[in-house]
N, C-alpha and C positions, 0 to 999 in steps of 0.2 A: 485674422477678424479685418475685415471694411465698413471702413467710415461713411456714410454718406451725406452731403452738406452740398443743401442747397444756396446757390449762389446768385446773388441777381445784379449784374452787372452797367450799371450807366457811360455811355462814355459817346463821343461824336465821330470820335474817332472811328469809320468805319475798320480800319486795319490791326490797329491793337491787340480789339480782345479777343480775336480770331488766331492770333499768332503767338498771344501767353497765354489761349488754351488750354491748344499742346503739350508745349515745352510746363505749363502747371500739372497737367496730367500724365506727364512722363517723369519728374519729377517726384512725384508722392501715389506712380501706378504700387496697387498690393495694397498700400498703408490708409489710402482717402481714396472714395469715388469723388465726384463732382456733379451738377448738373444745373450745367451756368445756362442762364435765360440771358441773354442782352437788350437794351434799351437805349436806343438811341440819342433819343433827348427825356425822359422821366418822366414824359405825360403818364405813364401807363404804374406811374407804382406805388399806389393808391388801392387802384383794381386791386394789383397781384399781391400786394401785401397784409389786403381783406380776403382772395381766393386763397391764401395759401402761406405757408411759412420761408420765411426767409432766414440761414442759420449768415447768409455774410452778405451786403450790401457794401459796391463796390461802386464810391462814386468821381465822372469824372469833375479835376476844382475846376478847367476852364472851358466848360460846357456853352455855348453858345448861347446866348439870350441871357 
């Protein structure tokens, strides 16, 4: 049985989320599945939360601005 989680990841570093996404998917392969959506500045967070459920929200501590 596999569990599917919707993740919304806000990070201003373009490379970090993409590089970690593959590692996360390999580590939890067969147990968990992830639908990961990236945002670079968090502007769309309210719209995203209103349109669909999010299981995990990952925030970058040092967002510019």
